[in-house]
C-alpha atoms as one frame of an Amber mdcrd trajectory, in Angstrom:
protein
  83.070  50.067   6.089  82.949  53.785   5.478  85.853  55.927   6.623  85.398
  56.763  10.290  87.482  59.282  12.169  90.513  59.230  14.451  91.377  56.488
  16.911  93.838  56.050  19.763  95.239  52.920  21.399  96.473  52.879  25.000
  98.311  49.746  26.097 101.415  49.676  28.254 102.961  47.048  25.959 104.290
  49.252  23.174 104.605  46.450  20.629 100.928  45.538  21.058  99.845  49.191
  20.959 101.742  49.845  17.721 100.687  46.565  16.081  97.027  47.006  16.995
  97.110  50.592  15.727  98.381  49.335  12.350  95.567  46.767  12.184  92.992
  49.439  12.975  94.440  51.679  10.283  94.162  48.856   7.739  90.868  47.192
   8.664  89.043  49.773  10.760  89.301  52.433   8.027  90.143  55.185  10.479
  91.646  58.355   9.061  94.436  58.284  11.654  95.372  56.029  14.575  97.713
  57.065  17.384  99.282  54.558  19.780 100.425  55.158  23.354 102.132  53.049
  26.002 102.276  55.731  28.703  99.184  57.079  30.446 100.497  60.659  30.694
 101.212  60.778  26.960  97.724  59.537  26.174  96.064  62.004  28.554  98.053
  64.838  27.000  96.832  63.767  23.568  93.251  63.483  24.838  93.250  66.993
  26.269  94.756  68.528  23.119  92.384  66.583  20.851  89.360  68.385  22.219
  85.728  67.315  22.140  85.827  65.715  18.691  84.715  62.245  17.679  87.355
  59.739  18.723  87.566  55.971  19.133  89.694  54.866  22.089  90.914  51.270
  22.402  91.855  50.901  26.042  93.663  48.178  27.978  92.334  47.264  31.426
  95.668  46.332  33.017  98.002  49.328  32.982 101.265  49.607  34.893 100.587
  53.298  35.592  96.998  52.945  36.716  93.801  51.200  35.783  91.784  51.288
  32.587  88.574  52.162  34.415  90.046  55.313  35.913  91.279  56.329  32.440
  87.788  55.616  31.093  86.412  58.084  33.623  88.861  60.732  32.364  87.881
  60.049  28.743  84.181  60.543  29.497  84.925  63.768  31.353  87.136  65.309
  28.656  85.493  64.076  25.459  81.746  63.487  25.352  81.962  62.184  21.780
  84.603  59.528  22.448  83.724  55.860  21.867  85.697  53.686  24.270  86.329
  50.001  23.594  88.230  47.913  26.145  90.737  45.461  24.680  91.714  43.084
  27.449  93.414  39.780  28.207  91.336  39.427  31.395  89.530  36.131  31.921
  88.249  36.792  35.431  84.446  37.109  35.783  85.016  39.774  38.471  87.068
  41.929  36.099  84.751  41.575  33.108  81.664  42.313  35.212  83.365  45.362
  36.693  84.177  46.683  33.220  80.602  46.061  32.020  79.254  47.945  35.023
  80.939  51.139  33.758  79.158  50.805  30.385  81.923  51.204  27.796  80.877
  51.129  24.148  82.559  47.779  23.615  84.724  45.057  25.170  86.849  42.711
  23.079  89.368  40.069  24.027  93.019  40.250  23.035  92.470  36.698  21.789
  89.880  37.916  19.257  90.532  37.831  15.521  90.315  40.871  13.270  86.772
  39.944  12.186  85.582  40.330  15.776  87.333  43.691  16.062  85.733  44.970
  12.850  82.327  43.649  13.961  82.676  45.528  17.256  83.608  48.777  15.493
  80.641  48.480  13.102  78.182  47.891  15.938  79.546  50.750  18.032  79.439
  53.057  15.009  75.760  52.171  14.544  75.031  52.972  18.199  75.040  49.406
  19.572  77.374  48.396  22.404  79.208  45.109  21.924  80.713  42.501  24.257
  82.998  39.812  22.874  81.184  36.417  22.880  84.187  34.956  24.729  82.990
  36.818  27.806  79.376  35.621  27.674  79.941  32.621  29.963  81.897  34.759
  32.449  79.005  37.195  32.773  76.584  34.427  33.745  78.692  33.182  36.655
  77.395  34.117  40.146  78.992  37.100  41.831  81.476  36.633  44.641  81.290
  38.876  47.702  83.578  41.866  47.785  84.318  42.222  44.075  82.672  45.621
  43.694  85.891  47.642  43.787  85.978  51.140  42.322  88.634  52.334  39.814
  90.239  54.415  42.576  90.402  51.407  44.905  91.960  49.270  42.174  94.487
  52.016  41.483  95.475  52.089  45.168  95.756  48.302  45.225  98.251  48.448
  42.370 100.446  50.836  44.343 100.167  48.647  47.457 101.132  45.594  45.404
 104.291  47.416  44.265 105.348  47.862  47.892 104.441  51.531  48.249 103.724
  52.810  51.758 100.624  54.781  52.717 102.575  58.038  52.404 104.084  57.079
  49.027 100.708  55.981  47.669  99.116  59.217  48.873 101.766  61.302  47.123
 101.400  59.412  43.833  97.604  59.628  43.801  97.365  63.208  45.139  95.329
  62.029  48.128  95.912  62.579  51.819  97.315  59.635  53.842  94.072  59.697
  55.850  92.037  59.205  52.653  94.272  56.343  51.515  93.836  54.624  54.876
  90.064  55.111  54.636  90.020  53.528  51.169  92.109  50.618  52.394  89.796
  50.052  55.353  86.752  50.105  53.073  88.310  47.613  50.652  89.200  45.234
  53.463  85.620  45.403  54.713  84.281  44.607  51.235  86.544  41.588  50.838
  86.181  40.585  54.516  89.907  40.356  55.200  91.986  41.534  58.154  95.364
  42.405  56.645  96.713  44.147  53.552  98.433  40.868  52.590  95.068  39.098
  52.505  93.595  41.960  50.481  96.387  41.762  47.896  96.065  37.982  47.712
  92.374  38.352  47.012  93.025  40.972  44.324  95.609  38.799  42.578  93.502
  35.620  42.831  90.599  37.447  41.171  92.857  39.152  38.612  91.775  42.603
  39.757  95.398  43.760  39.599
């Protein structure tokens, strides 16, 4: 494969981020690969990098947020970025939600290096790629209430950590009224009556 450009890896498990970055450097023929385990560090890098060609390998499950919300930031700040999700998710709801946001690629953390290189080649040629491991998941019928937005998933993560409405509002820079409105909307989607039921649903479907 011809030499590409720069790449960045964001995964809140530092050992994985560093190890995957080394593999990309060796087999992906990128000029430089940066690895990050903290969202703020990655976003700082993204803003300073500017609107240059960049490959981003992004985890879905992040302790400081959600990969889909980060994907939204990437698209806003760098129109040339190619984003590939690298995920351990096996839930049809999660994979379908990622696909809905149209990243350039999705690969499983259980994939071998050949699959990673194949994905990079296809994306470089302008073709989006989804790991074959997810094919069967995408054909399963939808369940009601799984259409949660990145913001809603982010709020669910804070709720699952025991944060109150006020604490969640402060951490997400929203008003308490807006947080309550989001929570009410999520509960209506999932058809549950309590926050405990909502969190149970989210965990059962591996949304958080």
